[in-house]
SEFIKE-878405 format. One record per residue (C-alpha): x, y, z negated. Coordinates in steps of 0.1 Angstrom, whole numbers, padded with zeros to 4 digits, always signed. Each point is the difference from the previous one (the first is absolute). Layout:
N
XYZ...
//
This chain:
91
+0084-0056-0085-0006-0020-0030-0035+0012-0005-0010-0015+0034+0011-0035-0013-0023+0002-0030-0036-0009+0000-0023+0031-0002-0017-0014-0031+0033-0006-0018-0009-0037-0003+0021-0029+0011-0006-0015+0034-0018-0033+0002+0013-0025+0025-0023-0026+0015+0011-0035-0008-0016-0033+0010-0025-0012-0025+0003-0035-0012-0032-0017+0011+0009-0031-0020-0029-0023-0008-0002-0025-0028+0005-0028+0026+0033+0013+0011+0037-0004-0011+0030+0019+0012+0005-0026+0027-0035-0010+0012-0036+0009+0000-0030-0024-0001-0019+0000+0033-0027-0026+0000-0010-0036-0008+0002-0023+0030-0016-0035+0004+0023-0027+0014-0008-0033+0017+0001-0020-0032-0029+0020-0013+0021+0019-0025+0003+0037-0002+0035+0017-0001+0009+0036-0008+0017+0020+0027+0024+0029-0007+0016+0027+0021+0037+0007-0007+0003+0037-0008+0037+0002-0010+0014+0021+0029+0035-0012-0006-0009-0037+0005+0005-0016+0034-0036-0014-0001-0016+0034-0007-0035+0001+0013-0004-0038+0002-0031-0017-0013+0010-0030-0021-0012-0024-0028+0012+0001-0036+0023-0030+0006+0017+0019+0028+0005+0031-0023+0016-0023-0026+0023-0016+0027+0010+0036+0010+0008+0008-0036-0027+0027+0000-0024+0008-0029-0035-0015+0003-0027+0025-0010-0030-0010-0020-0031-0009+0020-0037+0006-0004-0022-0029-0011-0002-0027+0026-0033+0000+0020-0023-0030+0000+0010-0030+0019-0004+0000+0038-0013-0036+0000-0025+0010+0027+0028+0014+0022+0010-0028+0024+0028+0000+0025-0006-0019+0032+0018-0033+0003+0027-0001+0026
//
């Protein structure tokens, strides 16, 4: 019976595990998503919360929100040029 449990090559079995697709713009808590222009003309970084144990898992938030939730803010890529030509309609 024992011979049936062994691999025929005599090598150890390899188990598939999830690979860590971590980018350089990611922490254990959040991942950089994109730069977003806001009404003031500034550009803010948006992040997705990737900590599965956190109640806000999957939410898209700003760096300030990550700090308020006591989550680690990952590094961001260089800020794109200003969106000064991007205008919001006046309400």
